[in-house]
C-alpha positions in Angstrom: 32.6 -90.5 -4.8 34.3 -87.1 -5.2 35.3 -86.1 -8.7 39.0 -86.5 -9.5 40.8 -83.4 -10.7 44.4 -82.5 -11.5 46.3 -79.6 -13.0 47.3 -79.5 -16.6 51.0 -79.7 -15.9 50.6 -82.7 -13.6 48.5 -84.5 -16.3 51.0 -83.7 -18.9 54.0 -84.8 -16.9 52.4 -88.1 -15.8 50.1 -88.7 -18.8 50.9 -92.4 -19.1 50.5 -93.1 -15.4 47.3 -91.0 -15.3 45.7 -92.8 -18.2 46.7 -96.2 -16.9 45.0 -95.4 -13.6 41.9 -94.1 -15.3 41.6 -97.3 -17.3 42.2 -99.4 -14.2 39.6 -97.7 -12.1 37.1 -96.6 -14.7 36.9 -93.1 -13.1 37.3 -90.1 -15.3 39.6 -87.2 -14.3 38.9 -83.5 -15.0 42.0 -81.6 -16.0 42.1 -78.0 -14.8 43.8 -75.1 -16.6 44.1 -72.0 -14.5 42.0 -73.7 -11.9 39.1 -74.1 -14.3 37.8 -77.4 -15.8 39.5 -77.8 -19.2 39.1 -81.4 -20.4 37.9 -84.7 -19.0 39.9 -87.8 -19.6 37.9 -91.0 -19.4 38.2 -94.6 -20.4 37.0 -95.5 -23.9 34.7 -98.1 -22.3 33.6 -98.2 -18.7 33.4 -101.7 -17.2 29.8 -102.7 -16.7 30.6 -104.4 -13.4 31.9 -101.1 -12.0 28.8 -99.3 -13.1 26.6 -101.9 -11.3 28.6 -101.5 -8.1 28.3 -97.7 -8.3 24.6 -97.9 -8.8 24.2 -100.3 -5.8 26.3 -98.1 -3.6 24.3 -95.0 -4.6 21.1 -96.9 -3.9 22.3 -98.0 -0.5 23.5 -94.6 0.4 20.2 -93.0 -0.6 18.1 -95.4 1.4 20.5 -95.9 4.4 17.8 -94.7 6.8 15.3 -97.2 5.5 17.9 -100.1 5.8 18.8 -99.0 9.4 15.1 -99.0 10.3 14.6 -102.5 8.8 17.6 -103.8 10.6 16.1 -103.0 14.1 
């Protein structure tokens, strides 16, 4: 998954909406100031189920060639 980034002004102007989305998805957002990483906003707790799904997806991506070979 690509990292989520946004400018400082956008984060400031939409802070409530941005933080709600971060808590809904569990994905942190890096806020940029002058096009450089400034701060990271992340949920206070990350749902364990989302972590497990991310680990499974990463595993499947890493070994996609093995799974394709086994599926033959």
